C-alpha positions as CSV (number, residue, x, y, z in Angstrom):
1,X,-35.6,52.7,-24.8
2,X,-38.4,50.2,-25.8
3,X,-41.9,51.1,-26.8
4,X,-45.0,49.7,-28.5
5,X,-47.1,51.8,-30.9
6,X,-50.4,51.4,-32.7
7,X,-49.7,51.1,-36.4
8,X,-53.1,52.5,-37.6
9,X,-52.3,52.5,-41.3
10,X,-50.5,49.2,-41.3
11,X,-47.3,50.4,-43.0
12,X,-45.1,48.9,-40.3
13,X,-43.6,52.3,-39.5
14,X,-44.3,54.7,-36.7
15,X,-46.1,57.8,-38.1
16,X,-46.8,61.0,-36.5
17,X,-50.1,60.9,-34.6
18,X,-50.0,57.1,-33.9
19,X,-50.2,56.3,-30.2
20,X,-47.2,54.7,-28.5
21,X,-46.4,53.4,-25.0
22,X,-42.9,53.3,-23.4
23,X,-42.3,49.9,-21.8
24,X,-38.7,50.1,-20.9
25,X,-35.7,52.5,-20.7
26,X,-32.3,52.7,-19.0
27,X,-29.2,54.9,-18.7
28,X,-31.1,58.2,-18.7
29,X,-33.9,60.1,-16.8
30,X,-37.0,59.8,-19.0
31,X,-38.5,62.8,-17.2
32,X,-35.3,64.8,-18.1
33,X,-33.8,63.1,-21.2
34,X,-31.4,66.0,-21.9
35,X,-29.6,65.6,-18.5
36,X,-25.9,64.9,-19.1
37,X,-25.4,62.6,-16.1
38,X,-26.6,59.0,-15.7
39,X,-29.1,58.1,-13.0
40,X,-27.2,54.8,-12.4
41,X,-25.3,54.4,-9.1
42,X,-22.7,51.9,-7.7
43,X,-22.8,50.8,-4.1
44,X,-19.6,52.2,-2.4
45,X,-19.3,48.9,-0.5
46,X,-19.5,46.8,-3.6
47,X,-17.3,43.6,-3.4
48,X,-16.2,41.2,-6.2
49,X,-18.1,38.0,-6.5
50,X,-16.8,35.2,-4.4
51,X,-16.5,31.5,-5.3
52,X,-15.7,28.7,-2.9
53,X,-13.8,25.8,-4.4
54,X,-12.3,22.7,-2.9
55,X,-10.1,20.4,-5.0
56,X,-9.5,16.8,-4.0
57,X,-7.2,14.5,-5.9
58,X,-6.0,10.9,-5.5
59,X,-2.9,9.7,-7.4
60,X,-1.7,6.1,-7.5
61,X,1.7,5.4,-9.1
62,X,3.3,2.2,-10.1
63,X,6.8,2.3,-11.6
64,X,9.1,-0.5,-12.6
65,X,12.7,0.2,-13.5
66,X,14.9,-2.3,-15.4
67,X,18.3,-2.3,-17.1
68,X,19.7,-0.6,-14.0
69,X,23.3,0.6,-14.1
70,X,25.7,-1.5,-12.1
71,X,29.5,-1.9,-11.8
72,X,31.4,-5.2,-11.8
73,X,35.0,-5.6,-10.7
74,X,37.8,-6.9,-12.8
75,X,40.4,-9.3,-11.5
76,X,43.6,-10.8,-12.9
77,X,43.4,-14.6,-13.3
78,X,47.0,-15.9,-14.0
79,X,47.6,-12.5,-15.7
80,X,44.4,-12.6,-17.7
81,X,41.9,-9.8,-17.0
82,X,38.3,-10.9,-16.5
83,X,35.2,-10.1,-14.5
84,X,35.1,-11.5,-10.9
85,X,32.2,-13.7,-10.0
86,X,30.9,-15.4,-6.9
87,X,33.2,-18.4,-7.3
88,X,36.3,-16.3,-7.0
89,X,35.8,-15.4,-3.4
90,X,36.7,-17.4,-0.2
91,X,35.8,-16.7,3.4
92,X,38.7,-14.9,5.0
93,X,37.4,-13.7,8.3
94,X,34.3,-13.5,10.4
95,X,33.5,-10.6,12.7
96,X,30.9,-11.1,15.5
97,X,29.8,-8.5,18.0
98,X,30.7,-9.1,21.6
99,X,29.1,-5.9,23.0
100,X,32.5,-4.6,24.2
101,X,35.2,-4.5,21.6
102,X,32.7,-5.0,18.8
103,X,29.4,-3.3,19.7
104,X,26.0,-4.8,19.4
105,X,23.3,-3.1,17.5
106,X,21.5,-0.2,19.3
107,X,18.8,-2.6,20.6
108,X,21.6,-4.9,22.0
109,X,21.0,-7.4,19.2
110,X,24.2,-9.3,18.3
111,X,25.3,-9.6,14.7
112,X,27.9,-11.5,12.6
113,X,29.4,-10.6,9.2
114,X,31.5,-12.8,6.9
115,X,34.2,-11.1,4.9
116,X,35.6,-12.6,1.7
117,X,38.8,-12.2,-0.1
118,X,39.9,-13.4,-3.5
119,X,41.1,-17.0,-3.6
120,X,44.8,-17.8,-4.2
121,X,45.9,-17.2,-7.8
122,X,43.6,-14.2,-8.3
123,X,44.3,-10.5,-7.8
124,X,42.3,-7.3,-8.1
125,X,42.8,-5.5,-11.4
126,X,41.8,-2.2,-9.9
127,X,39.1,-1.4,-12.4
128,X,35.3,-1.9,-13.0
129,X,32.9,-2.4,-15.8
130,X,29.8,-0.2,-16.0
131,X,26.9,-2.1,-17.5
132,X,23.2,-2.8,-17.4
133,X,22.3,-5.4,-14.9
134,X,19.2,-7.6,-14.5
135,X,18.1,-6.3,-11.2
136,X,14.8,-4.3,-11.0
137,X,13.2,-1.6,-8.8
138,X,9.5,-1.5,-8.3
139,X,7.6,1.5,-6.8
140,X,4.0,1.4,-5.6
141,X,2.5,4.4,-3.8
142,X,-0.5,6.7,-3.5
143,X,-0.9,10.3,-2.6
144,X,-4.0,12.4,-1.6
145,X,-4.0,16.2,-2.2
146,X,-6.5,18.8,-1.1
147,X,-6.4,22.4,-2.3
148,X,-8.6,25.3,-1.1
149,X,-8.0,28.4,-3.2
150,X,-8.0,31.9,-1.7
151,X,-11.5,33.0,-1.0
152,X,-13.3,34.3,2.1
153,X,-9.9,35.5,3.3
154,X,-8.3,32.0,3.6
155,X,-6.5,29.3,1.5
156,X,-4.9,25.9,2.2
157,X,-3.0,23.1,0.5
158,X,-2.2,19.7,1.9
159,X,-1.0,16.2,0.8
160,X,-0.4,12.8,2.3
161,X,1.9,10.3,0.5
162,X,2.5,6.6,1.2
163,X,4.6,4.2,-0.8
164,X,8.1,2.6,-1.2
165,X,10.4,1.0,-3.7
166,X,11.4,-2.7,-3.5
167,X,14.7,-3.9,-5.0
168,X,14.8,-7.3,-6.8
169,X,18.3,-8.7,-7.0
170,X,18.8,-10.3,-10.4
171,X,20.5,-13.7,-10.8
172,X,23.2,-12.3,-13.2
173,X,23.9,-9.4,-10.8
174,X,24.1,-11.8,-7.9
175,X,26.6,-14.0,-9.9
176,X,29.0,-11.1,-10.4
177,X,28.5,-9.6,-7.0
178,X,30.9,-10.0,-4.1
179,X,29.4,-12.1,-1.3
180,X,30.5,-9.5,1.3
181,X,28.6,-6.3,1.9
182,X,25.0,-7.4,2.0
183,X,22.9,-7.5,5.2
184,X,24.2,-10.3,7.4
185,X,22.4,-10.3,10.8
186,X,23.2,-12.6,13.7
187,X,23.3,-15.8,11.6
188,X,26.1,-14.5,9.4
189,X,24.3,-15.1,6.1
190,X,25.6,-12.9,3.3
191,X,23.1,-12.8,0.4
192,X,21.2,-9.7,-0.7
193,X,17.5,-10.5,-0.2
194,X,14.9,-10.0,-2.9
195,X,12.2,-7.6,-2.2
196,X,14.2,-5.5,0.2
197,X,13.5,-1.8,0.6
198,X,15.5,0.4,-1.8
199,X,17.2,3.5,-0.4
200,X,19.4,6.2,-1.9
201,X,22.6,7.2,-0.1
202,X,23.2,11.0,0.0
203,X,26.2,12.5,-1.8
204,X,27.2,14.5,1.2
205,X,30.3,14.2,3.5
206,X,30.9,14.4,7.2
207,X,27.6,13.9,9.2
208,X,25.7,13.7,5.9
209,X,27.9,11.0,4.3
210,X,26.0,8.0,5.6
211,X,22.5,9.4,5.3
212,X,20.1,7.0,3.5
213,X,17.1,8.8,2.1
214,X,13.8,7.0,2.2
215,X,10.5,7.7,3.9
216,X,7.5,5.4,3.4
217,X,5.1,8.2,4.4
218,X,5.2,12.0,4.4
219,X,2.6,14.8,4.8
220,X,2.3,18.5,4.6
221,X,-0.4,21.1,5.4
222,X,0.0,24.9,4.8
223,X,-2.4,27.7,4.7
224,X,-2.9,31.5,4.9
225,X,-5.6,33.7,6.5
226,X,-6.1,37.4,5.8
227,X,-6.9,39.5,8.8
228,X,-9.0,42.6,7.9
229,X,-7.6,42.9,4.4
230,X,-9.7,46.0,3.7
231,X,-8.3,48.0,6.7
232,X,-5.0,49.9,6.7
233,X,-3.7,47.8,9.5
234,X,-4.7,44.4,8.0
235,X,-2.1,41.6,7.9
236,X,-1.7,38.0,6.9
237,X,-1.0,35.0,9.0
238,X,0.3,31.8,7.5
239,X,1.5,28.4,8.7
240,X,3.2,25.3,7.4
241,X,3.2,21.8,9.1
242,X,5.5,19.1,7.7
243,X,5.8,15.4,8.8
244,X,7.7,12.4,7.5
245,X,9.0,9.0,8.6
246,X,12.6,9.0,9.8
247,X,15.3,7.9,7.4
248,X,16.9,4.3,7.8
249,X,20.0,3.8,9.9
250,X,22.1,1.2,8.1
251,X,24.6,0.2,10.8
252,X,27.8,-1.4,9.3
253,X,31.3,-2.7,10.0
254,X,34.3,-2.2,7.8
255,X,37.3,-4.6,7.6
256,X,40.6,-3.5,6.1
257,X,43.1,-5.2,3.7
258,X,41.6,-8.4,2.7
259,X,43.5,-10.9,0.6
260,X,45.0,-10.3,-2.9
261,X,44.7,-6.6,-3.2
262,X,41.2,-6.2,-1.9
263,X,41.0,-3.0,0.2
264,X,38.5,-2.1,2.8
265,X,35.1,-3.9,2.7
266,X,32.0,-2.8,4.4
267,X,29.2,-5.2,5.6
268,X,25.8,-4.1,6.7
269,X,25.1,-5.3,10.3
270,X,21.3,-5.1,10.2
271,X,18.9,-7.8,9.0
272,X,16.9,-5.3,6.8
273,X,17.4,-1.9,5.4
274,X,14.8,-0.3,7.7
275,X,15.4,-2.4,10.9
276,X,16.4,0.9,12.5
277,X,15.2,4.4,11.7
278,X,15.9,7.9,12.9
279,X,13.1,9.8,14.6
280,X,10.0,10.7,12.6
281,X,10.0,14.4,11.9
282,X,7.2,16.8,12.8
283,X,7.8,20.6,12.3
284,X,5.5,23.6,12.5
285,X,6.4,27.0,11.0
286,X,4.4,30.2,11.3
287,X,4.6,33.6,9.6
288,X,3.1,37.1,10.1
289,X,3.3,39.5,7.2
290,X,2.1,43.0,6.4
291,X,1.8,44.4,2.8
292,X,2.6,48.1,2.5
293,X,1.9,50.2,-0.6
294,X,4.1,53.3,-0.7
295,X,3.5,54.5,-4.2
296,X,1.9,53.1,-7.4
297,X,5.2,51.5,-8.3
298,X,6.7,50.8,-4.9
299,X,5.5,48.4,-2.2
300,X,7.0,46.4,0.6
301,X,6.4,43.3,2.8
302,X,7.3,43.3,6.5
303,X,7.4,39.7,7.9
304,X,8.1,37.8,11.0
305,X,8.8,34.0,10.7
306,X,9.1,31.4,13.4
307,X,10.6,28.0,12.4
308,X,10.1,24.9,14.5
309,X,7.6,26.7,16.7
310,X,7.3,23.8,19.2
311,X,11.1,23.5,19.4
312,X,11.2,19.8,18.6
313,X,14.6,18.1,18.9
314,X,14.1,15.1,16.6
315,X,17.3,13.1,15.9
316,X,17.8,13.1,12.1
317,X,21.0,11.0,11.9
318,X,23.5,8.9,13.9
319,X,27.0,7.5,13.3
320,X,26.3,4.1,11.7
321,X,29.9,2.9,11.4
322,X,30.2,0.5,14.3
323,X,34.0,0.3,14.1
324,X,34.4,3.9,15.2
325,X,34.6,5.1,18.8
326,X,31.6,7.4,18.1
327,X,29.3,4.6,17.0
328,X,25.6,5.5,17.4
329,X,26.4,9.0,18.4
330,X,23.9,11.6,17.2
331,X,25.3,13.4,14.2
332,X,22.3,15.6,13.2
333,X,19.2,17.0,14.9
334,X,16.3,19.2,13.8
335,X,17.3,22.9,14.1
336,X,15.9,24.5,17.3
337,X,13.3,27.2,17.2
338,X,14.4,30.2,15.1
339,X,12.9,33.6,14.6
340,X,13.5,35.8,11.5
341,X,12.5,39.4,10.9
342,X,12.4,40.4,7.2
343,X,11.6,43.2,4.9
344,X,11.3,43.0,1.1
345,X,10.9,45.9,-1.4
346,X,8.9,45.4,-4.6
347,X,8.9,47.8,-7.4
348,X,7.8,47.9,-11.0
């Protein structure tokens, strides 16, 4: 309680008989100060304070990788072991597509590949040297992210990414590299180009063996909306949309048993790493869920998920080995629409 009083005798203390005026009070009834209950009340429909927030971020990344690990083959030169170099190889055979016995590329483009074996007097030593080469990888990309935190019953997150990695073939690595195996194209040239797109081959087998992972762009948007969260029957609905560029299809041809102990050798038949790509992927997933509180320590979530709602049938991979009878056959597609009913118990 706050009050003013008239200090008649000037002693700076309130004395009996001096007039005072109450100017403020709280937490009790001034007309009934001995009442044991407070006169304060709380609105039964009181909600917590709400804050709307939107986060927007832009990231630009440049990355240059040097001293890359590489392997170089050993040969026997008159019984002496040494590293093989470009001068140790001679043209042994040329394979050109004829569209019948040797298939053209999927767009009916012809191709030619030159295969090299070791020159007379040299033989494979069967081993390799692991070392640091002088080639480089350079990545430049940017991404945009947007986040809406949960408020007003909804939330969302999204990103869009664009960028790629270029491979610069060093002069030293080129000197110790076999002239067979690089992109050849219809003109039969066999040199790995500088500034070509860098891809990573998967470590899988079977239909996943010749998957080369690289997408110049990708995007994702996901969100959640709470339907009547204050009602006993309230539930949540959520969605996730994902998109990316299709992975490269590096069509190739393999020749067996070249000269002087050289086994099978594979040459890429395309002019560039990303001359052909699998389908771009677009996929939408949806989810319904209901939170249920059984006791103070036990709750559960009943959910229904739908994957690939629009039932897209994107081709994710093809057989890229042109010497096989299944060349260009589809090896992997996006899974069809799938529904999943789930229930999860939570306790503490």
